C-alpha positions, 0 to 999 in steps of 0.5 A: 930117413929110413921108414920103420917096418910094420909086419901084420899077421891077419886071420879069419876075423878081419875077413869075417867083418866083410861077410866072408864065412870062416870055420873058426867057430863052426865046430870044424864045419865050413859052409856045412862041409867037414873041412877035411872034405874040402881042404885036404889032399885026401878030400881032393882025391876022393871028390875033386868035383866037390872041392872045385865047386866049394872053392867056386862058391868061396870065390864068388862070395869073396868077389861080392865082399868088400874091404872093411875099415880094418883093411883100409886102415892097414893100407893107409900105414904105407903112407909112412911105414914099410908094411908087410901083411902076412895073411892066413886068409885066401881072399884078396881084400887086403889088395883091394883095399890098397895094400901092396905087399901081401904074403898069402901064407895059405894060398889064394882063392884067385889062383890055380895050380897044376896037379903035377907041377906045383910051380905052374901057377895061374891067375883065375879070372872070374869065379870058376875053376872047373873039371877039364881046366888044365895046365900047360902039361895037360893035368887038371888044375886045383885051387892054389890053397895050402890044405891041411897036411900040406907044407906052407911054402911061404913060411920061411919068408914070413919068418924073415919079415917078422924078424925084421919088424919094428912093430908087429900086429896080430889081427883077427886070428885065434893063434891056434893054426900052426905054423902061422901062429908060431910067427909071434915067437920070432918077434924081437923082444923089444918090439911093440906087439899089438893084438886085436880081436874081440876074443883075444888069443892066449899069448905070453905076456911081455913088456911091449904087448898091447891087447885090444879086445875089439873087432879090426874094423873098430880098433884099426882106424884109431890105432893106425891114426896114432901110429901115423902121427907117431911116425 
């Protein structure tokens, strides 16, 4: 029998429970920096050293962080379901918890890419990416992060995954950052949608909508147990 498909959109909230800082509730500041200084092409052109150091610290922080019960619960779903996680987070906590199919919509802290050929992408070992680290064509490497004002290259494949979902979840995201927030509009009408966040985002009411106003680490272990029993 073919496994049902669960697609999960995750955001900053699930990582925050592991101690990874977000700028969602900090008036546009991220670790004291205006996000446009450290997460935009303009910021990169103006001060690449600041941007490199900022992401070095984020990488160090992410390596120190550990997956929480929410991450581990989502990984357990793979026992009985086909699971795709579409994450807005740039850390690797889903993978470290055991999830095997993760689409990083906004890029990955643990990858760098060429500044002259975006197809040249490299894994980062450890936490440092510094000035003088270059691609095979000799250009400076930058974090492989989708910055404000840049296209989201994995959006198309994420829409396709969402359209194929038998169950859809939204976990730890405010649903205000587009285009990721628009994924919910591609879910088939008959598909159950579970929204999990202590501060529930605004979402159009529909027959199969289940709103759970709790943290991921609290709500997901229970929900996943129920879904595994129902599979």
